[in-house]
KEFI-370451 format. One record per residue: residue number from 1; residue in one letter; z, x, y negated of N, C-alpha, C, O in turn. Coordinates in nm, 2 decimals. Example, Ala and Ser with C-alpha at 12.3 -4.5 7.8 and 13.67 -1.06 7.14 Angstrom:
BEGIN
+-----+---+--------+--------+--------+--------+--------+--------+--------+--------+--------+--------+--------+--------+
|   k | r |    nzz |    nxx |    nyy |   cazz |   caxx |   cayy |    czz |    cxx |    cyy |    ozz |    oxx |    oyy |
+-----+---+--------+--------+--------+--------+--------+--------+--------+--------+--------+--------+--------+--------+
|   1 | A |   0.78 |   1.32 |   0.57 |   0.78 |   1.23 |   0.45 |   0.78 |   1.32 |   0.33 |   0.85 |   1.42 |   0.33 |
|   2 | S |   0.71 |   1.28 |   0.22 |   0.71 |   1.37 |   0.11 |   0.79 |   1.29 |   0.00 |   0.80 |   1.34 |  -0.11 |
+-----+---+--------+--------+--------+--------+--------+--------+--------+--------+--------+--------+--------+--------+
//
This chain:
BEGIN
+-----+---+--------+--------+--------+--------+--------+--------+--------+--------+--------+--------+--------+--------+
|   k | r |    nzz |    nxx |    nyy |   cazz |   caxx |   cayy |    czz |    cxx |    cyy |    ozz |    oxx |    oyy |
+-----+---+--------+--------+--------+--------+--------+--------+--------+--------+--------+--------+--------+--------+
|   1 | M |  -7.57 |   4.53 |  -1.60 |  -7.40 |   4.57 |  -1.66 |  -7.40 |   4.69 |  -1.64 |  -7.46 |   4.76 |  -1.56 |
|   2 | E |  -7.32 |   4.72 |  -1.75 |  -7.24 |   4.82 |  -1.76 |  -7.13 |   4.91 |  -1.69 |  -7.03 |   4.88 |  -1.75 |
|   3 | R |  -7.09 |   5.02 |  -1.57 |  -6.98 |   5.06 |  -1.49 |  -6.93 |   5.08 |  -1.57 |  -6.97 |   5.14 |  -1.66 |
|   4 | L |  -6.80 |   5.04 |  -1.55 |  -6.69 |   5.10 |  -1.65 |  -6.67 |   5.22 |  -1.60 |  -6.71 |   5.25 |  -1.49 |
|   5 | A |  -6.60 |   5.30 |  -1.67 |  -6.56 |   5.42 |  -1.68 |  -6.42 |   5.48 |  -1.69 |  -6.35 |   5.44 |  -1.78 |
|   6 | Y |  -6.37 |   5.60 |  -1.57 |  -6.24 |   5.62 |  -1.57 |  -6.21 |   5.78 |  -1.61 |  -6.28 |   5.88 |  -1.58 |
|   7 | L |  -6.17 |   5.77 |  -1.64 |  -6.09 |   5.97 |  -1.65 |  -5.95 |   6.00 |  -1.56 |  -5.85 |   5.95 |  -1.60 |
|   8 | I |  -5.95 |   6.05 |  -1.49 |  -5.80 |   6.03 |  -1.41 |  -5.77 |   6.18 |  -1.48 |  -5.85 |   6.27 |  -1.51 |
|   9 | D |  -5.64 |   6.17 |  -1.50 |  -5.51 |   6.26 |  -1.54 |  -5.43 |   6.33 |  -1.40 |  -5.39 |   6.25 |  -1.32 |
|  10 | T |  -5.41 |   6.44 |  -1.39 |  -5.35 |   6.53 |  -1.27 |  -5.26 |   6.45 |  -1.19 |  -5.24 |   6.48 |  -1.07 |
|  11 | N |  -5.16 |   6.31 |  -1.28 |  -5.07 |   6.25 |  -1.23 |  -5.12 |   6.16 |  -1.12 |  -5.06 |   6.15 |  -1.01 |
|  12 | V |  -5.25 |   6.10 |  -1.18 |  -5.35 |   6.05 |  -1.08 |  -5.33 |   6.06 |  -0.93 |  -5.29 |   6.00 |  -0.83 |
|  13 | V |  -5.41 |   6.21 |  -0.98 |  -5.43 |   6.28 |  -0.86 |  -5.31 |   6.31 |  -0.74 |  -5.32 |   6.32 |  -0.62 |
|  14 | A |  -5.19 |   6.33 |  -0.83 |  -5.09 |   6.39 |  -0.75 |  -5.01 |   6.24 |  -0.67 |  -4.97 |   6.25 |  -0.56 |
|  15 | D |  -5.01 |   6.12 |  -0.74 |  -4.99 |   5.98 |  -0.69 |  -5.04 |   5.95 |  -0.57 |  -4.98 |   5.89 |  -0.48 |
|  16 | Y |  -5.20 |   5.99 |  -0.56 |  -5.28 |   5.98 |  -0.46 |  -5.26 |   6.07 |  -0.34 |  -5.25 |   6.02 |  -0.22 |
|  17 | L |  -5.25 |   6.17 |  -0.38 |  -5.22 |   6.29 |  -0.26 |  -5.05 |   6.26 |  -0.21 |  -5.00 |   6.32 |  -0.11 |
|  18 | N |  -4.99 |   6.17 |  -0.29 |  -4.83 |   6.19 |  -0.26 |  -4.83 |   6.05 |  -0.16 |  -4.72 |   6.02 |  -0.10 |
|  19 | G |  -4.98 |   5.94 |  -0.15 |  -4.94 |   5.88 |  -0.12 |  -4.87 |   5.68 |  -0.18 |  -4.84 |   5.58 |  -0.14 |
|  20 | V |  -4.90 |   5.75 |  -0.31 |  -4.83 |   5.62 |  -0.42 |  -4.90 |   5.48 |  -0.38 |  -5.02 |   5.49 |  -0.41 |
|  21 | V |  -4.88 |   5.41 |  -0.34 |  -4.98 |   5.30 |  -0.33 |  -5.03 |   5.24 |  -0.39 |  -5.15 |   5.23 |  -0.35 |
|  22 | T |  -5.00 |   5.14 |  -0.53 |  -5.00 |   5.11 |  -0.60 |  -5.15 |   5.22 |  -0.68 |  -5.26 |   5.17 |  -0.72 |
|  23 | T |  -5.11 |   5.32 |  -0.68 |  -5.20 |   5.44 |  -0.74 |  -5.37 |   5.44 |  -0.65 |  -5.49 |   5.43 |  -0.69 |
|  24 | M |  -5.30 |   5.46 |  -0.53 |  -5.43 |   5.49 |  -0.39 |  -5.49 |   5.33 |  -0.43 |  -5.61 |   5.33 |  -0.46 |
|  25 | S |  -5.42 |   5.20 |  -0.44 |  -5.51 |   5.05 |  -0.45 |  -5.58 |   5.09 |  -0.52 |  -5.69 |   5.13 |  -0.47 |
|  26 | R |  -5.55 |   5.08 |  -0.65 |  -5.65 |   5.10 |  -0.77 |  -5.77 |   5.19 |  -0.77 |  -5.89 |   5.15 |  -0.77 |
|  27 | V |  -5.73 |   5.34 |  -0.76 |  -5.84 |   5.42 |  -0.76 |  -5.98 |   5.35 |  -0.61 |  -6.10 |   5.34 |  -0.62 |
|  28 | E |  -5.89 |   5.31 |  -0.48 |  -5.98 |   5.23 |  -0.38 |  -6.08 |   5.11 |  -0.44 |  -6.19 |   5.05 |  -0.41 |
|  29 | Q |  -6.01 |   5.10 |  -0.51 |  -6.09 |   4.96 |  -0.58 |  -6.20 |   4.97 |  -0.68 |  -6.31 |   4.91 |  -0.69 |
|  30 | A |  -6.13 |   5.08 |  -0.78 |  -6.24 |   5.12 |  -0.89 |  -6.36 |   5.14 |  -0.83 |  -6.46 |   5.10 |  -0.87 |
|  31 | I |  -6.34 |   5.24 |  -0.69 |  -6.43 |   5.30 |  -0.63 |  -6.53 |   5.19 |  -0.56 |  -6.65 |   5.20 |  -0.53 |
|  32 | E |  -6.44 |   5.08 |  -0.54 |  -6.53 |   4.95 |  -0.46 |  -6.60 |   4.86 |  -0.55 |  -6.68 |   4.77 |  -0.52 |
|  33 | D |  -6.55 |   4.90 |  -0.66 |  -6.60 |   4.79 |  -0.80 |  -6.74 |   4.90 |  -0.86 |  -6.78 |   4.89 |  -0.97 |
|  34 | R |  -6.77 |   5.00 |  -0.76 |  -6.88 |   5.09 |  -0.83 |  -6.82 |   5.14 |  -1.00 |  -6.91 |   5.14 |  -1.09 |
|  35 | S |  -6.70 |   5.17 |  -1.03 |  -6.69 |   5.19 |  -1.14 |  -6.70 |   5.36 |  -1.13 |  -6.68 |   5.42 |  -1.02 |
|  36 | L |  -6.75 |   5.41 |  -1.25 |  -6.69 |   5.56 |  -1.23 |  -6.60 |   5.60 |  -1.26 |  -6.54 |   5.56 |  -1.36 |
|  37 | I |  -6.54 |   5.71 |  -1.17 |  -6.40 |   5.81 |  -1.16 |  -6.46 |   5.92 |  -1.17 |  -6.55 |   5.97 |  -1.10 |
|  38 | Y |  -6.38 |   5.99 |  -1.32 |  -6.43 |   6.11 |  -1.33 |  -6.36 |   6.26 |  -1.31 |  -6.34 |   6.31 |  -1.42 |
|  39 | L |  -6.34 |   6.30 |  -1.25 |  -6.24 |   6.42 |  -1.22 |  -6.31 |   6.54 |  -1.33 |  -6.42 |   6.59 |  -1.31 |
|  40 | S |  -6.23 |   6.55 |  -1.43 |  -6.26 |   6.71 |  -1.53 |  -6.18 |   6.82 |  -1.46 |  -6.10 |   6.83 |  -1.37 |
|  41 | Q |  -6.24 |   6.91 |  -1.53 |  -6.23 |   7.06 |  -1.51 |  -6.07 |   7.07 |  -1.52 |  -6.00 |   7.11 |  -1.42 |
|  42 | P |  -6.02 |   7.05 |  -1.63 |  -5.89 |   7.10 |  -1.70 |  -5.79 |   7.03 |  -1.54 |  -5.71 |   7.10 |  -1.48 |
|  43 | V |  -5.83 |   6.87 |  -1.49 |  -5.75 |   6.84 |  -1.42 |  -5.77 |   6.89 |  -1.26 |  -5.69 |   6.87 |  -1.17 |
|  44 | H |  -5.86 |   6.94 |  -1.25 |  -5.92 |   7.04 |  -1.15 |  -5.81 |   7.14 |  -1.13 |  -5.73 |   7.17 |  -1.04 |
|  45 | F |  -5.83 |   7.17 |  -1.23 |  -5.77 |   7.34 |  -1.22 |  -5.60 |   7.30 |  -1.20 |  -5.53 |   7.37 |  -1.12 |
|  46 | E |  -5.54 |   7.17 |  -1.29 |  -5.42 |   7.20 |  -1.23 |  -5.38 |   7.16 |  -1.12 |  -5.28 |   7.21 |  -1.06 |
|  47 | V |  -5.47 |   7.04 |  -1.05 |  -5.45 |   7.00 |  -0.93 |  -5.40 |   7.14 |  -0.81 |  -5.30 |   7.16 |  -0.74 |
|  48 | V |  -5.57 |   7.22 |  -0.84 |  -5.56 |   7.32 |  -0.73 |  -5.44 |   7.38 |  -0.80 |  -5.34 |   7.34 |  -0.74 |
|  49 | R |  -5.40 |   7.46 |  -0.92 |  -5.29 |   7.56 |  -0.91 |  -5.17 |   7.52 |  -0.85 |  -5.08 |   7.60 |  -0.80 |
|  50 | G |  -5.16 |   7.38 |  -0.86 |  -5.00 |   7.30 |  -0.84 |  -4.99 |   7.33 |  -0.68 |  -4.89 |   7.39 |  -0.63 |
|  51 | L |  -5.10 |   7.28 |  -0.62 |  -5.09 |   7.26 |  -0.47 |  -5.10 |   7.41 |  -0.39 |  -5.04 |   7.43 |  -0.29 |
|  52 | A |  -5.18 |   7.49 |  -0.46 |  -5.19 |   7.63 |  -0.44 |  -5.04 |   7.73 |  -0.46 |  -5.02 |   7.82 |  -0.38 |
|  53 | K |  -4.95 |   7.71 |  -0.57 |  -4.82 |   7.71 |  -0.56 |  -4.74 |   7.68 |  -0.49 |  -4.65 |   7.75 |  -0.47 |
|  54 | A |  -4.76 |   7.55 |  -0.45 |  -4.68 |   7.53 |  -0.32 |  -4.74 |   7.55 |  -0.20 |  -4.65 |   7.51 |  -0.12 |
|  55 | N |  -4.80 |   7.57 |  -0.17 |  -4.86 |   7.62 |  -0.06 |  -4.89 |   7.49 |   0.02 |  -4.85 |   7.49 |   0.13 |
|  56 | A |  -4.97 |   7.37 |  -0.02 |  -4.96 |   7.25 |   0.04 |  -5.11 |   7.20 |   0.11 |  -5.19 |   7.11 |   0.09 |
|  57 | T |  -5.11 |   7.32 |   0.23 |  -5.24 |   7.31 |   0.25 |  -5.33 |   7.17 |   0.28 |  -5.45 |   7.16 |   0.26 |
|  58 | R |  -5.21 |   7.06 |   0.33 |  -5.29 |   6.97 |   0.41 |  -5.29 |   6.85 |   0.27 |  -5.36 |   6.75 |   0.28 |
|  59 | K |  -5.23 |   6.87 |   0.17 |  -5.30 |   6.83 |   0.09 |  -5.43 |   6.84 |  -0.04 |  -5.49 |   6.76 |  -0.11 |
|  60 | M |  -5.41 |   7.03 |  -0.01 |  -5.53 |   7.10 |  -0.07 |  -5.67 |   7.00 |   0.02 |  -5.76 |   6.95 |  -0.04 |
|  61 | R |  -5.64 |   7.00 |   0.14 |  -5.74 |   6.92 |   0.26 |  -5.79 |   6.82 |   0.19 |  -5.90 |   6.80 |   0.13 |
|  62 | L |  -5.70 |   6.76 |   0.19 |  -5.69 |   6.61 |   0.15 |  -5.77 |   6.56 |   0.03 |  -5.85 |   6.47 |   0.03 |
|  63 | F |  -5.71 |   6.65 |  -0.10 |  -5.82 |   6.63 |  -0.24 |  -5.97 |   6.70 |  -0.20 |  -6.08 |   6.66 |  -0.22 |
|  64 | A |  -5.95 |   6.80 |  -0.14 |  -6.11 |   6.88 |  -0.14 |  -6.21 |   6.78 |  -0.06 |  -6.33 |   6.77 |  -0.09 |
|  65 | S |  -6.15 |   6.70 |   0.05 |  -6.22 |   6.64 |   0.18 |  -6.26 |   6.51 |   0.15 |  -6.37 |   6.47 |   0.15 |
|  66 | E |  -6.10 |   6.41 |   0.11 |  -6.11 |   6.28 |   0.07 |  -6.16 |   6.21 |  -0.06 |  -6.25 |   6.13 |  -0.08 |
|  67 | L |  -6.05 |   6.27 |  -0.15 |  -6.07 |   6.22 |  -0.27 |  -6.20 |   6.26 |  -0.37 |  -6.29 |   6.19 |  -0.41 |
|  68 | A |  -6.17 |   6.41 |  -0.39 |  -6.26 |   6.48 |  -0.48 |  -6.41 |   6.45 |  -0.44 |  -6.49 |   6.46 |  -0.53 |
|  69 | P |  -6.45 |   6.43 |  -0.30 |  -6.62 |   6.35 |  -0.29 |  -6.61 |   6.23 |  -0.38 |  -6.69 |   6.25 |  -0.48 |
|  70 | K |  -6.55 |   6.12 |  -0.39 |  -6.54 |   6.01 |  -0.42 |  -6.54 |   6.02 |  -0.54 |  -6.56 |   5.91 |  -0.59 |
|  71 | L |  -6.53 |   6.14 |  -0.66 |  -6.54 |   6.13 |  -0.80 |  -6.62 |   6.21 |  -0.87 |  -6.64 |   6.33 |  -0.83 |
|  72 | S |  -6.66 |   6.17 |  -0.95 |  -6.77 |   6.22 |  -1.04 |  -6.75 |   6.31 |  -1.16 |  -6.70 |   6.26 |  -1.27 |
|  73 | W |  -6.79 |   6.45 |  -1.15 |  -6.71 |   6.56 |  -1.20 |  -6.75 |   6.53 |  -1.33 |  -6.85 |   6.45 |  -1.36 |
|  74 | A |  -6.67 |   6.60 |  -1.45 |  -6.69 |   6.60 |  -1.61 |  -6.64 |   6.70 |  -1.62 |  -6.53 |   6.74 |  -1.57 |
|  75 | S |  -6.75 |   6.78 |  -1.71 |  -6.77 |   6.92 |  -1.72 |  -6.73 |   6.88 |  -1.93 |  -6.74 |   6.79 |  -2.01 |
|  76 | L |  -6.69 |   7.00 |  -1.91 |  -6.64 |   7.02 |  -2.10 |  -6.75 |   7.10 |  -2.13 |  -6.82 |   7.17 |  -2.06 |
|  77 | T |  -6.77 |   7.05 |  -2.30 |  -6.85 |   7.09 |  -2.38 |  -6.75 |   7.14 |  -2.51 |  -6.64 |   7.11 |  -2.53 |
|  78 | D |  -6.83 |   7.21 |  -2.58 |  -6.80 |   7.30 |  -2.69 |  -6.72 |   7.15 |  -2.80 |  -6.61 |   7.14 |  -2.86 |
|  79 | E |  -6.81 |   7.07 |  -2.77 |  -6.80 |   6.96 |  -2.89 |  -6.64 |   6.90 |  -2.87 |  -6.55 |   6.86 |  -2.95 |
|  80 | D |  -6.62 |   6.92 |  -2.67 |  -6.48 |   6.86 |  -2.67 |  -6.35 |   6.96 |  -2.72 |  -6.25 |   6.92 |  -2.76 |
|  81 | W |  -6.38 |   7.08 |  -2.71 |  -6.30 |   7.21 |  -2.72 |  -6.30 |   7.16 |  -2.92 |  -6.19 |   7.15 |  -2.99 |
|  82 | Q |  -6.38 |   7.14 |  -2.95 |  -6.38 |   7.12 |  -3.09 |  -6.28 |   6.98 |  -3.13 |  -6.17 |   7.00 |  -3.18 |
|  83 | T |  -6.30 |   6.90 |  -3.11 |  -6.24 |   6.76 |  -3.08 |  -6.08 |   6.77 |  -3.05 |  -5.98 |   6.73 |  -3.12 |
|  84 | A |  -6.09 |   6.87 |  -2.91 |  -5.93 |   6.87 |  -2.91 |  -5.85 |   6.98 |  -3.00 |  -5.73 |   6.97 |  -3.02 |
|  85 | A |  -5.91 |   7.05 |  -3.05 |  -5.82 |   7.12 |  -3.17 |  -5.80 |   7.05 |  -3.28 |  -5.71 |   7.09 |  -3.35 |
|  86 | N |  -5.89 |   6.91 |  -3.31 |  -5.88 |   6.89 |  -3.46 |  -5.79 |   6.79 |  -3.37 |  -5.71 |   6.77 |  -3.46 |
|  87 | F |  -5.74 |   6.71 |  -3.26 |  -5.63 |   6.65 |  -3.21 |  -5.53 |   6.72 |  -3.19 |  -5.44 |   6.64 |  -3.15 |
|  88 | W |  -5.50 |   6.81 |  -3.19 |  -5.42 |   6.93 |  -3.17 |  -5.35 |   6.93 |  -3.34 |  -5.23 |   6.88 |  -3.35 |
|  89 | V |  -5.43 |   6.98 |  -3.49 |  -5.40 |   6.97 |  -3.59 |  -5.35 |   6.85 |  -3.61 |  -5.25 |   6.85 |  -3.69 |
|  90 | Q |  -5.39 |   6.73 |  -3.56 |  -5.30 |   6.56 |  -3.59 |  -5.19 |   6.59 |  -3.54 |  -5.11 |   6.64 |  -3.62 |
|  91 | T |  -5.17 |   6.57 |  -3.45 |  -5.05 |   6.54 |  -3.38 |  -4.96 |   6.68 |  -3.40 |  -4.88 |   6.68 |  -3.31 |
|  92 | T |  -4.96 |   6.77 |  -3.46 |  -4.84 |   6.86 |  -3.44 |  -4.81 |   6.86 |  -3.63 |  -4.74 |   6.94 |  -3.70 |
|  93 | R |  -4.88 |   6.77 |  -3.67 |  -4.88 |   6.78 |  -3.81 |  -4.80 |   6.62 |  -3.84 |  -4.75 |   6.57 |  -3.95 |
|  94 | A |  -4.81 |   6.58 |  -3.71 |  -4.68 |   6.44 |  -3.74 |  -4.61 |   6.43 |  -3.67 |  -4.58 |   6.34 |  -3.60 |
|  95 | G |  -4.55 |   6.58 |  -3.68 |  -4.43 |   6.62 |  -3.52 |  -4.44 |   6.58 |  -3.40 |  -4.33 |   6.56 |  -3.34 |
|  96 | N |  -4.57 |   6.57 |  -3.33 |  -4.63 |   6.58 |  -3.17 |  -4.68 |   6.72 |  -3.09 |  -4.78 |   6.78 |  -3.12 |
|  97 | Q |  -4.63 |   6.75 |  -3.02 |  -4.73 |   6.84 |  -2.96 |  -4.78 |   6.83 |  -2.84 |  -4.71 |   6.73 |  -2.82 |
|  98 | L |  -4.83 |   6.85 |  -2.75 |  -4.92 |   6.77 |  -2.64 |  -4.92 |   6.93 |  -2.55 |  -4.87 |   7.03 |  -2.61 |
|  99 | S |  -4.95 |   6.94 |  -2.45 |  -5.04 |   7.02 |  -2.40 |  -5.18 |   7.09 |  -2.39 |  -5.26 |   7.01 |  -2.38 |
| 100 | D |  -5.22 |   7.19 |  -2.39 |  -5.38 |   7.21 |  -2.43 |  -5.47 |   7.10 |  -2.35 |  -5.57 |   7.03 |  -2.36 |
| 101 | I |  -5.37 |   7.14 |  -2.23 |  -5.46 |   7.00 |  -2.10 |  -5.48 |   6.88 |  -2.10 |  -5.56 |   6.80 |  -2.04 |
| 102 | D |  -5.37 |   6.86 |  -2.21 |  -5.39 |   6.69 |  -2.24 |  -5.47 |   6.66 |  -2.34 |  -5.55 |   6.57 |  -2.32 |
| 103 | Y |  -5.46 |   6.72 |  -2.46 |  -5.58 |   6.74 |  -2.61 |  -5.75 |   6.77 |  -2.54 |  -5.85 |   6.74 |  -2.60 |
| 104 | L |  -5.76 |   6.85 |  -2.39 |  -5.92 |   6.87 |  -2.39 |  -5.95 |   6.73 |  -2.30 |  -6.04 |   6.65 |  -2.33 |
| 105 | I |  -5.85 |   6.72 |  -2.19 |  -5.89 |   6.56 |  -2.13 |  -5.86 |   6.45 |  -2.21 |  -5.88 |   6.34 |  -2.15 |
| 106 | S |  -5.84 |   6.44 |  -2.31 |  -5.86 |   6.35 |  -2.44 |  -5.96 |   6.30 |  -2.47 |  -6.03 |   6.20 |  -2.46 |
| 107 | A |  -5.97 |   6.42 |  -2.53 |  -6.12 |   6.46 |  -2.61 |  -6.26 |   6.41 |  -2.50 |  -6.34 |   6.34 |  -2.54 |
| 108 | L |  -6.26 |   6.45 |  -2.37 |  -6.33 |   6.43 |  -2.29 |  -6.35 |   6.31 |  -2.27 |  -6.47 |   6.28 |  -2.26 |
| 109 | S |  -6.24 |   6.19 |  -2.25 |  -6.24 |   6.06 |  -2.26 |  -6.33 |   5.98 |  -2.33 |  -6.39 |   5.87 |  -2.30 |
| 110 | M |  -6.32 |   6.06 |  -2.47 |  -6.31 |   5.99 |  -2.55 |  -6.53 |   6.02 |  -2.57 |  -6.62 |   5.95 |  -2.60 |
| 111 | R |  -6.52 |   6.14 |  -2.55 |  -6.67 |   6.14 |  -2.50 |  -6.77 |   6.05 |  -2.42 |  -6.88 |   6.00 |  -2.44 |
| 112 | L |  -6.67 |   6.06 |  -2.29 |  -6.74 |   5.97 |  -2.19 |  -6.72 |   5.79 |  -2.23 |  -6.78 |   5.71 |  -2.16 |
| 113 | N |  -6.64 |   5.77 |  -2.35 |  -6.61 |   5.67 |  -2.36 |  -6.55 |   5.60 |  -2.20 |  -6.58 |   5.49 |  -2.15 |
| 114 | A |  -6.48 |   5.68 |  -2.16 |  -6.39 |   5.65 |  -2.02 |  -6.25 |   5.60 |  -2.09 |  -6.22 |   5.62 |  -2.21 |
| 115 | V |  -6.16 |   5.55 |  -2.00 |  -6.03 |   5.54 |  -2.00 |  -5.95 |   5.61 |  -1.95 |  -5.94 |   5.60 |  -1.83 |
| 116 | L |  -5.89 |   5.67 |  -1.99 |  -5.79 |   5.77 |  -1.96 |  -5.68 |   5.67 |  -1.82 |  -5.63 |   5.56 |  -1.83 |
| 117 | V |  -5.68 |   5.76 |  -1.73 |  -5.58 |   5.71 |  -1.65 |  -5.47 |   5.83 |  -1.62 |  -5.49 |   5.95 |  -1.59 |
| 118 | T |  -5.34 |   5.76 |  -1.64 |  -5.21 |   5.82 |  -1.67 |  -5.08 |   5.78 |  -1.68 |  -5.03 |   5.72 |  -1.77 |
| 119 | A |  -5.02 |   5.82 |  -1.58 |  -4.89 |   5.79 |  -1.63 |  -4.79 |   5.85 |  -1.75 |  -4.67 |   5.81 |  -1.76 |
| 120 | D |  -4.85 |   5.94 |  -1.82 |  -4.81 |   5.99 |  -1.95 |  -4.79 |   5.94 |  -2.04 |  -4.89 |   5.95 |  -2.11 |
| 121 | N |  -4.69 |   5.87 |  -2.10 |  -4.71 |   5.83 |  -2.26 |  -4.72 |   5.94 |  -2.39 |  -4.74 |   5.89 |  -2.50 |
| 122 | D |  -4.71 |   6.06 |  -2.37 |  -4.76 |   6.13 |  -2.45 |  -4.87 |   6.12 |  -2.55 |  -4.87 |   6.15 |  -2.67 |
| 123 | F |  -4.99 |   6.06 |  -2.45 |  -5.14 |   6.03 |  -2.50 |  -5.12 |   5.87 |  -2.59 |  -5.21 |   5.79 |  -2.61 |
| 124 | D |  -5.04 |   5.87 |  -2.62 |  -5.02 |   5.75 |  -2.66 |  -5.02 |   5.81 |  -2.83 |  -5.01 |   5.71 |  -2.90 |
| 125 | A |  -5.02 |   5.90 |  -2.89 |  -4.99 |   5.95 |  -2.99 |  -5.15 |   5.98 |  -3.00 |  -5.18 |   6.02 |  -3.12 |
| 126 | L |  -5.26 |   5.97 |  -2.93 |  -5.40 |   6.03 |  -2.97 |  -5.44 |   5.89 |  -2.92 |  -5.40 |   5.80 |  -2.85 |
| 127 | P |  -5.61 |   5.92 |  -3.03 |  -5.67 |   5.78 |  -3.05 |  -5.78 |   5.75 |  -2.88 |  -5.90 |   5.76 |  -2.88 |
| 128 | V |  -5.70 |   5.73 |  -2.77 |  -5.77 |   5.71 |  -2.65 |  -5.78 |   5.59 |  -2.57 |  -5.66 |   5.54 |  -2.55 |
| 129 | K |  -5.86 |   5.52 |  -2.51 |  -5.80 |   5.42 |  -2.43 |  -5.74 |   5.47 |  -2.33 |  -5.78 |   5.57 |  -2.28 |
| 130 | R |  -5.64 |   5.39 |  -2.28 |  -5.53 |   5.46 |  -2.16 |  -5.47 |   5.34 |  -2.09 |  -5.43 |   5.24 |  -2.15 |
| 131 | E |  -5.48 |   5.37 |  -1.93 |  -5.44 |   5.25 |  -1.85 |  -5.31 |   5.38 |  -1.72 |  -5.30 |   5.49 |  -1.68 |
| 132 | N |  -5.25 |   5.27 |  -1.72 |  -5.10 |   5.34 |  -1.63 |  -5.14 |   5.25 |  -1.49 |  -5.09 |   5.14 |  -1.48 |
| 133 | W |  -5.24 |   5.31 |  -1.37 |  -5.24 |   5.27 |  -1.25 |  -5.07 |   5.29 |  -1.14 |  -5.04 |   5.23 |  -1.03 |
| 134 | R |  -5.01 |   5.36 |  -1.22 |  -4.86 |   5.32 |  -1.13 |  -4.83 |   5.19 |  -1.15 |  -4.78 |   5.16 |  -1.04 |
| 135 | V |  -4.82 |   5.11 |  -1.21 |  -4.77 |   4.98 |  -1.19 |  -4.90 |   4.90 |  -1.18 |  -4.90 |   4.78 |  -1.16 |
+-----+---+--------+--------+--------+--------+--------+--------+--------+--------+--------+--------+--------+--------+
//
């Protein structure tokens, strides 16, 4: 049986660190089900910079020692950068613009054939499978 694969967005990590029960239980359930939950370079960057800026040392420790070790690492490839650029062209032509991080994690989720877990509806402009674990 093939394991389900998920790529988490920054807001999933934030919810987990902030104790949002619905998100935390979905993360823990996916881990228990032996699903792959990917943490990407762009999301790691956003999490670390945000926690550092806020001087949130307790949350930084929680992220580094409790959450991150449970996740699989997903690195970007040159192909992901090209796919992200193509997404940017498509969405800006349609009058939408997302953050560069959003384009990159969308490209990565497509390559990994992973469901993108996010509470951000902006991703509806892209051809990615998406779930919201807050609800």
